[in-house]
C-alpha positions in Angstrom: 119.8 114.9 126.4 118.9 115.6 123.0 119.1 112.9 120.1 119.3 113.9 116.3 119.4 111.4 113.8 119.7 112.2 110.3 118.4 109.0 108.2 119.3 107.8 104.4 118.2 105.1 102.6 121.6 103.1 101.6 120.5 100.4 99.1 116.8 98.7 98.7 116.1 96.7 102.2 118.8 98.9 104.0 118.7 102.3 106.2 121.2 104.4 107.7 121.6 106.9 109.8 124.2 109.5 111.4 123.0 109.7 115.4 124.3 112.3 117.6 123.6 112.4 121.2 123.9 116.2 123.0 123.2 117.1 126.7 121.1 120.1 127.8 123.9 122.6 126.6 124.4 121.3 123.4 127.7 119.5 124.4 128.1 116.2 122.3 128.1 113.3 124.2 128.2 110.3 121.7 127.8 110.2 117.9 127.4 107.0 116.0 128.1 107.6 111.8 127.4 104.9 109.1 124.6 103.2 111.5 122.8 100.4 109.7 119.7 98.4 109.4 117.4 96.3 108.1 114.5 98.2 106.6 112.1 95.2 104.9 108.7 94.5 105.3 109.4 90.8 105.0 110.3 91.2 108.9 107.3 92.5 110.3 105.9 89.1 111.3 108.9 88.3 113.5 108.8 91.7 115.4 105.0 91.3 116.0 106.3 88.0 118.0 109.0 89.6 119.7 108.0 90.8 123.4 109.7 92.2 126.7 109.6 89.6 129.6 108.7 92.1 132.7 111.7 92.0 135.2 111.0 89.9 138.3 
């Protein structure tokens, strides 16, 4: 699988992207258009505290 993302800055503190997932032949599997997420340095402490617990 190949993932291709075209990233864009939407506004201050907000990032966005259009993302395509393709198989080994280049056929489109899935597409996300208009994806948005927060991109703010003030979130760094919260993400440092984030952890994934090991499976039982």
